[in-house]
C-alpha positions in Angstrom: 81.9 -18.2 -25.8 81.7 -19.0 -29.5 84.0 -20.9 -31.8 86.0 -17.7 -32.5 86.6 -17.1 -28.9 88.1 -20.6 -28.5 90.3 -20.1 -31.5 91.5 -16.7 -30.1 92.2 -18.5 -26.8 94.4 -21.1 -28.6 96.2 -18.3 -30.6 97.0 -16.2 -27.5 98.1 -19.3 -25.6 100.5 -20.2 -28.4 101.9 -16.7 -28.5 102.5 -16.7 -24.8 104.1 -20.1 -24.9 106.2 -20.0 -28.1 106.7 -16.3 -29.1 107.5 -14.5 -25.8 110.4 -14.7 -23.5 108.9 -12.8 -20.6 110.0 -13.8 -17.1 107.9 -13.1 -14.1 108.6 -14.1 -10.5 105.1 -15.0 -9.6 103.6 -16.4 -12.8 104.9 -19.0 -15.2 103.9 -17.4 -18.5 104.7 -20.6 -20.5 102.4 -22.6 -18.3 99.6 -20.0 -18.6 100.0 -20.3 -22.4 99.7 -24.1 -22.3 96.6 -23.9 -20.1 95.0 -21.4 -22.5 95.7 -23.7 -25.5 94.4 -26.8 -23.8 91.2 -25.0 -22.7 90.8 -23.6 -26.2 91.1 -27.1 -27.8 88.7 -28.6 -25.3 86.3 -25.7 -26.1 86.5 -26.3 -29.8 85.7 -30.0 -29.4 82.8 -29.3 -27.1 81.4 -26.6 -29.4 81.7 -28.9 -32.4 79.9 -31.7 -30.6 77.1 -29.4 -29.6 76.8 -27.9 -33.1 76.7 -31.4 -34.6 73.7 -32.3 -32.4 71.9 -29.2 -33.5 72.4 -30.0 -37.2 70.9 -33.5 -37.0 68.0 -33.9 -39.4 65.0 -35.5 -37.9 62.7 -37.1 -40.5 59.1 -35.9 -40.3 56.8 -37.9 -38.1 53.8 -37.6 -40.6 53.7 -38.7 -44.2 54.3 -35.9 -46.6 51.6 -35.7 -49.3 52.2 -33.7 -52.4 49.6 -31.5 -54.1 49.3 -34.0 -57.0 48.5 -36.8 -54.6 45.8 -34.7 -52.9 44.1 -33.9 -56.2 44.2 -37.5 -57.2 46.3 -37.0 -60.3 
């Protein structure tokens, strides 16, 4: 699931928690909304930490020589 999926999960959870007044005998809709929001927030943080690791710049292990240095100029 990508970042957009986690944001949608947060939005749907907020809608279930704060914008609806549905009452069901077997399911607590407010609790389901809170759980969806918490999972979405955790997912955003995990996704951000993985994306940060991917973007780390590793310096080259060999010395970079320009064309002018190769020609002896």
